[in-house]
C-alpha positions, 0 to 999 in steps of 0.5 A: 647601242646594245652590245652584239655578239656572234655565236656558232649555230650549234650553241643553239641546238639544245637537248633537255632529255625529254623522250620522244613518243611514237604513235600509230598511224591515223585512220586505217593504219595505212598512213604515215606513222606519227610522233609527239615530243616536248621540245622544251619544258620551260625548265633550267638546262645545264649547258656546256657553253651557257651554264645554267640556261633557260628559254623565256617562253614569253619571248619564244617565236614559232617559225612555222607549224611545219618545221623539219624534223631531223636526226641530230640536227643534220639537214641531210637526215630528214626524219619528218616534219611537224604539223602542230606546235603548241606554246604554253607552259612548255613547247610541244609538237606533233608531227609525222614520219617521212615514208621515203627517207632512210633516216626515218626508217632508221629512226622508227626501227630503232624506236620499235626496238626500244631505243630511247630517242630524246627531243632536241631543238634548234632555237636561235636566240636574238636577245641573251641576258647573262647572269653573273655568279651570285645573281639571279634572274626571273624566268618562267616563274623560276629563279635562275642562279648565275652563272648562266644565261636567259634566251629573252627572245628566240625563234624555234626553227627545227626539232631533232631526234637525238641519241642519248648522251649526244651532247651538243658540240658548242664550239665546233662550228665555224663563225662563218655559219654564226648567229648574231645575238643582242646582249642585255644585262639586267640581273638582280643587283646585290644590296652592296652594289646599290650604294646602300651601306650594309649596316642600313640593310634591314631584315624585311629588305633582305627577305624581299630581295634575297629570300633564298639567302635568308632561308639558307641562313635560317637552315644553316643556323637551325642545323648548328642549333641542333648540333649544339643541343645535341652535343650539350645533351650528350655531355650532360648524360656522360656527366650524370653517368660519371656522378652516379658511378661515384655514388655507387663507389661510395655506397660500396665503400661505406656499405650504405645502399640507402644513403647512395640512392639518396645521393643519386636522386638529390644530385649530390656532388662527390664532396657533398656525398662524401661528407654525408657518408662520413657523418652516417658512419660516425653516428653508427660508431657512436651508437655501438659504443658502451656508455660511460659509467659516470663519476664515482660517488665515493666521497673520498674520491670526490674530496680528493678531486671533485667533479672527476671520475674515481682514480682507483690508485689515489683512492687506494693511497688515501685508504692506506694512509688512513688505515695504515695497511699494505697497498694490496689490502687497501685496493681489496678493501677499496674494491669491496666497498665499490661492490 
């Protein structure tokens, strides 16, 4: 047997924030002034009792075309009545103001001054579907995410002019003036509650059952990838800047701008560039050093030590021994021979 529960009447007085439109009188302007309003747009309403709330338009019953129109759902403040109620992709009403009641005069006077009256409806439900947290329900071509409720069957009884900010008091009314509601529960069930192992879940099933979850995961993954790529690019730029600065310092130290530019362009590491700078410096020093005079061709020197450059002291001693002269004379003679 379906579960039933009682709720206060005020729980079914709902305001969506739709503005009321005032119109001029019919005919010669002597008739009653008119109004029109969107009683319910078909969307999802945030409600202090129900949470996320939607009214299934397919299950809305229109009590009558000439419903009372009140001020703040107060039966003692009659503003007028409806003459036409239409239900399609929304619930819209048109009606006339009373020419007799003070409530109607006050509402019209405030509206003429620019007061933004909003539409509110009294629509008691006879069947409610509760949607748990993490679940979803289809209603009016939309998905309502829990926690929330869907009025699957309801009956429009009355419309009201409500002041801006006048939220319905959902717990103030006594249950002696309650509405009995049948509770139904058939929200979308999460995969882990079906008995299916999570490891058996396929991407195709997830896309079919929870397309919103797939989209959310993809969006988060894309954001993470972009952040990681951005950080990687930033780190690479910082590393290349540091390497280039090191190349410029080596160029200054070795006074070699051409090799500095080459090292930067080729992507040389600091160690590889240092080897190149040192090699270039050594080559430059060798190029600037005078050449060797070569071996002394003197036959006596060659005889003393073949294959080695001449040693002037040994050559002088050999000359002195041969000619028995002083060391000074032998050196002078040796020098003269070399000339």
